[in-house]
C-alpha positions as CSV (number, residue, x, y, z in Angstrom):
1,M,0.0,0.0,0.0
2,I,1.3,3.5,-0.9
3,S,2.4,5.5,2.1
4,Y,2.0,9.2,2.7
5,R,5.1,11.3,1.9
6,P,5.2,14.7,3.8
7,E,6.7,16.5,0.8
8,Q,3.6,15.6,-1.3
9,D,0.4,17.7,-1.4
10,F,-2.4,15.8,0.2
11,L,-5.9,16.4,-1.3
12,S,-8.6,15.7,1.2
13,P,-11.1,13.1,0.1
14,P,-14.7,14.4,-0.4
15,V,-17.5,14.0,2.0
16,S,-21.1,14.7,0.8
17,L,-24.0,15.8,2.9
18,T,-27.8,15.7,2.3
19,V,-30.5,17.0,4.6
20,T,-34.1,15.9,4.5
21,P,-36.9,17.0,4.4
22,S,-36.3,20.0,2.2
23,A,-38.9,22.1,4.0
24,L,-37.7,22.2,7.6
25,E,-39.7,23.2,10.7
26,A,-38.8,24.0,14.2
27,G,-39.5,21.1,16.6
28,K,-39.6,18.6,13.7
29,A,-37.4,15.7,12.7
30,V,-34.5,16.2,10.4
31,T,-32.1,13.5,8.8
32,L,-28.5,14.1,7.9
33,T,-26.8,11.7,5.5
34,A,-23.1,11.8,4.8
35,T,-20.9,9.8,2.5
36,L,-17.1,9.8,2.9
37,T,-15.2,8.4,-0.1
38,N,-11.5,7.8,0.1
39,T,-10.2,9.1,-3.2
40,A,-6.6,9.2,-1.9
41,A,-3.9,6.6,-2.7
42,I,-3.4,6.0,1.0
43,A,-5.6,4.6,3.8
44,L,-7.3,7.0,6.2
45,R,-6.5,5.7,9.7
46,G,-8.7,6.1,12.7
47,T,-11.4,7.9,10.8
48,V,-14.1,9.7,12.9
49,L,-17.2,11.3,11.3
50,Y,-19.1,14.1,13.0
51,L,-22.6,15.0,11.9
52,A,-23.8,18.3,13.4
53,V,-26.7,20.7,13.6
54,D,-25.3,24.0,14.7
55,D,-23.6,23.1,18.1
56,S,-25.3,19.6,18.5
57,A,-23.3,16.7,17.1
58,Q,-23.1,13.0,16.8
59,Q,-19.7,11.2,16.6
60,D,-19.2,7.9,14.7
61,G,-15.9,6.0,14.6
62,L,-15.3,4.6,11.1
63,G,-11.9,3.0,11.7
64,D,-9.5,2.6,8.8
65,L,-10.8,3.5,5.3
66,A,-8.9,1.9,2.4
67,P,-8.4,3.7,-0.9
68,G,-11.5,3.6,-3.0
69,R,-13.8,2.7,-0.2
70,S,-17.0,4.7,0.7
71,V,-18.9,4.8,4.0
72,T,-22.3,6.3,4.6
73,R,-23.7,7.3,7.9
74,T,-27.2,8.7,8.8
75,W,-28.3,10.7,11.8
76,R,-31.9,11.4,12.6
77,T,-32.4,14.2,15.1
78,R,-34.9,16.9,16.0
79,L,-34.7,20.6,15.6
80,A,-35.2,22.7,18.7
81,D,-38.7,24.0,19.3
82,D,-37.4,27.5,19.2
83,A,-35.1,27.1,16.2
84,E,-35.2,30.0,13.8
85,G,-33.2,31.8,11.2
86,R,-30.1,30.3,9.7
87,I,-29.4,26.6,10.6
88,V,-26.0,25.1,9.7
89,F,-25.6,21.4,9.0
90,T,-22.1,19.9,8.9
91,A,-20.4,16.6,8.0
92,H,-16.8,16.7,9.3
93,A,-14.4,13.8,9.0
94,L,-11.1,13.5,10.9
95,F,-8.4,10.9,10.1
96,D,-4.7,10.1,10.4
97,V,-2.6,10.2,7.3
98,H,0.7,9.1,9.0
99,P,1.8,8.3,12.6
100,H,2.4,12.0,13.4
101,G,-0.1,13.9,11.3
102,S,-3.8,14.1,10.6
103,D,-6.2,15.8,8.2
104,C,-9.9,16.5,7.7
105,T,-12.6,17.1,5.2
106,R,-15.9,18.9,5.6
107,A,-19.2,19.6,3.9
108,T,-21.9,22.0,5.0
109,S,-25.5,22.9,4.2
110,T,-27.7,25.7,5.5
111,A,-31.4,26.3,5.8
112,L,-33.3,29.4,6.7
113,L,-36.2,28.9,9.1
114,P,-38.8,31.5,9.8
115,Y,-37.9,34.1,12.4
116,R,-40.4,34.5,15.2
117,S,-40.2,38.3,15.2
118,L,-38.5,41.0,13.3
119,P,-36.0,41.8,16.1
120,A,-35.0,38.1,16.1
121,A,-34.0,38.6,12.5
122,F,-31.8,41.7,13.1
123,D,-28.4,41.1,11.4
124,N,-26.9,44.5,11.0
125,A,-25.8,47.3,13.4
126,G,-26.7,50.6,11.7
127,I,-26.7,53.0,14.6
128,S,-23.6,54.4,16.4
129,S,-23.2,57.2,19.0
130,D,-21.5,60.5,18.4
131,D,-18.6,59.5,20.7
132,A,-18.2,56.0,19.2
133,R,-18.9,56.3,15.5
134,T,-17.1,53.1,14.4
135,V,-19.2,50.5,16.2
136,A,-21.8,50.3,13.4
137,N,-21.7,49.8,9.6
138,I,-24.9,50.2,7.7
139,D,-23.5,50.4,4.2
140,G,-20.3,48.3,4.0
141,S,-18.2,51.4,4.1
142,N,-18.4,52.1,7.8
143,S,-21.2,54.7,7.7
144,S,-24.0,54.7,10.2
145,L,-27.0,56.6,11.7
146,S,-26.4,58.8,14.7
147,A,-28.2,57.7,17.9
148,E,-28.2,61.4,19.0
149,A,-29.7,62.6,15.7
150,L,-32.3,59.8,15.9
151,A,-33.2,60.8,19.5
152,S,-33.7,64.4,18.3
153,A,-36.5,63.0,16.0
154,G,-38.0,61.0,18.8
155,L,-36.4,57.7,17.7
156,T,-35.0,56.5,21.1
157,P,-34.6,52.8,22.0
158,G,-38.1,51.2,22.3
159,A,-40.0,54.4,21.5
160,T,-43.3,54.4,19.7
161,V,-43.4,56.8,16.7
162,T,-46.2,57.5,14.3
163,Y,-45.8,58.4,10.7
164,E,-48.8,59.0,8.4
165,G,-51.1,57.5,11.1
166,V,-49.1,54.3,11.4
167,P,-47.4,53.5,14.8
168,F,-43.9,51.9,14.8
169,T,-41.8,50.7,17.7
170,W,-38.2,51.7,17.2
171,P,-35.6,49.0,18.0
172,D,-34.9,48.8,21.7
173,T,-31.1,48.4,21.2
174,R,-27.9,50.1,22.2
175,P,-25.6,51.8,19.6
176,G,-23.4,49.2,18.0
177,S,-26.0,46.4,18.5
178,K,-27.9,44.7,15.7
179,D,-30.8,47.0,15.1
180,N,-32.1,46.3,11.6
181,V,-32.7,43.5,9.0
182,I,-30.9,43.5,5.7
183,S,-33.8,42.4,3.5
184,Y,-32.8,39.3,1.4
185,G,-35.9,37.1,1.5
186,Q,-36.1,36.1,5.2
187,T,-39.4,34.8,6.5
188,V,-40.8,36.5,9.6
189,L,-43.8,35.0,11.4
190,L,-46.8,37.3,12.0
191,S,-50.2,37.0,13.6
192,G,-53.4,39.1,13.4
193,S,-55.1,40.9,10.6
194,G,-55.4,44.4,9.4
195,S,-55.6,46.7,6.4
196,R,-51.9,47.2,5.8
197,L,-48.5,45.8,6.6
198,S,-46.1,48.7,7.0
199,F,-42.3,48.9,7.3
200,L,-39.9,51.6,8.5
201,G,-36.5,51.6,7.0
202,T,-34.1,52.9,4.4
203,S,-31.8,51.9,1.6
204,T,-28.1,52.3,1.1
205,W,-26.1,52.5,-2.1
206,G,-29.1,53.3,-4.2
207,E,-32.8,52.4,-4.4
208,G,-33.7,49.2,-2.6
209,K,-35.9,47.3,-5.0
210,G,-37.3,43.8,-4.6
211,D,-40.2,41.4,-4.4
212,G,-41.7,39.9,-1.2
213,K,-44.9,38.2,-0.3
214,V,-47.4,38.0,2.5
215,V,-48.6,34.5,3.5
216,Y,-52.1,34.2,5.1
217,A,-53.2,31.5,7.6
218,D,-55.3,29.8,4.9
219,G,-52.2,29.2,2.9
220,T,-52.8,31.8,0.2
221,E,-50.0,34.2,-0.8
222,Q,-50.0,37.8,-1.9
223,A,-46.9,39.2,-3.7
224,F,-45.7,42.7,-3.4
225,S,-42.8,44.9,-4.5
226,V,-40.9,47.7,-2.9
227,A,-38.7,50.5,-4.2
228,V,-37.2,52.4,-1.3
229,P,-35.1,55.5,-2.0
230,D,-31.5,55.8,-0.9
231,W,-30.9,57.3,2.5
232,Y,-28.6,60.1,1.4
233,G,-30.1,63.5,1.3
234,A,-33.4,65.2,2.6
235,N,-35.9,63.2,0.5
236,S,-39.3,64.9,0.2
237,S,-41.1,61.5,0.6
238,A,-39.2,60.6,3.8
239,A,-41.0,59.9,7.0
240,V,-38.1,61.5,8.9
241,V,-35.0,63.4,7.9
242,L,-31.9,63.4,10.2
243,P,-29.5,66.3,10.0
244,Y,-26.3,64.3,9.8
245,R,-24.8,60.8,9.7
246,H,-21.5,59.2,10.7
247,T,-18.9,58.1,8.2
248,S,-15.5,56.5,8.4
249,S,-13.9,59.9,8.4
250,G,-16.2,61.5,11.1
251,R,-19.5,63.4,11.1
252,D,-21.1,64.1,7.8
253,D,-23.4,67.1,8.0
254,N,-25.5,66.0,4.9
255,P,-29.0,64.9,5.9
256,V,-30.2,61.3,5.6
257,S,-33.7,59.9,5.3
258,L,-35.9,57.1,6.6
259,F,-39.0,55.9,4.8
260,T,-42.2,54.0,5.4
261,F,-43.5,51.5,2.8
262,G,-45.6,48.4,2.7
263,V,-48.5,46.4,1.3
264,D,-52.3,46.6,1.5
265,L,-53.7,43.4,3.0
266,A,-56.7,41.2,2.0
267,A,-59.7,42.1,4.1
268,G,-60.6,39.7,6.9
269,K,-57.6,37.3,6.5
270,E,-55.4,36.2,9.3
271,L,-51.7,36.6,8.7
272,R,-49.1,33.8,9.0
273,S,-45.9,35.4,7.8
274,V,-44.1,37.8,5.5
275,V,-41.3,37.0,3.2
276,L,-39.1,40.1,3.1
277,P,-38.2,41.5,-0.3
278,K,-35.2,40.0,-1.9
279,V,-33.0,43.1,-2.5
280,S,-29.4,41.9,-1.7
281,D,-27.5,39.1,0.0
282,G,-26.0,41.5,2.5
283,I,-24.1,44.8,2.7
284,Q,-21.4,45.5,0.2
285,E,-19.9,48.8,-0.8
286,G,-21.6,50.0,-4.0
287,V,-24.4,47.5,-3.9
288,A,-28.0,48.6,-3.0
289,A,-29.4,47.1,0.3
290,L,-32.7,47.6,2.1
291,H,-32.7,48.0,5.9
292,I,-35.8,47.4,7.9
293,F,-36.0,48.7,11.5
294,A,-39.6,48.1,12.3
295,L,-42.9,46.7,11.0
296,T,-46.5,47.0,12.1
297,I,-49.9,45.7,11.1
298,T,-52.4,48.6,10.8
299,P,-55.7,47.4,12.2
300,I,-58.9,47.8,10.3
301,N,-60.8,50.9,11.4
């Protein structure tokens, strides 16, 4: 049998991973199936395979794996009752390649479960204080909203503000904490009914355009589109205009704007969830992104 030579490059053998069912739910069973194939010219000694769901894992000793041999292992487990958001599944194999060295190979898969609330989905820190401007980054170039400028407009942590007759609860967060959702198609659970689902937010690096949908309790869906203006400048359609912002070089005394937008709802229908508009995959300098700070269901008058 060919032996490992330290001066040679060692290409890790592949491990595949499948996760079923394709539509996952919190509190429900999930099955991970991994196949490790030794495509190397040497045996993999003392091989151990780990199958993991986030921080929960199962360990399986596979022993020695000869060249050309494949081994498949399956783990059936259950997602936590409160599971939400991005769930990471991993197949990770460890093995010895010679008496004094080891190697590994890995495969991952991710799923995005519904979030139980908008604050649970917050994934970006967009607000910093005037004396600590670098703790937030709303646009990928280290710019941010000023907590003090927001407070001057009544937008203090946890405050209720009303724009065009619609009340919103501003995020109850400290500067530098995650306080908004970068809208990329996440599902947020809802309950109740009303005449309109409204959002409070803004866009960076241009107009935030994308399609989302409302899902009702009876299973029907309602598509909608948004086109939210860029935050820079005093926009005449803005819900609130702030006198300045923070940038990587300091205070910028050009105004910035926040906006309200939303979708009219079907009369008399109970809500189940909203799929946020798919605008971007995150923040990146020069790429438009939509930031949502609050949402509210306007009751039927």
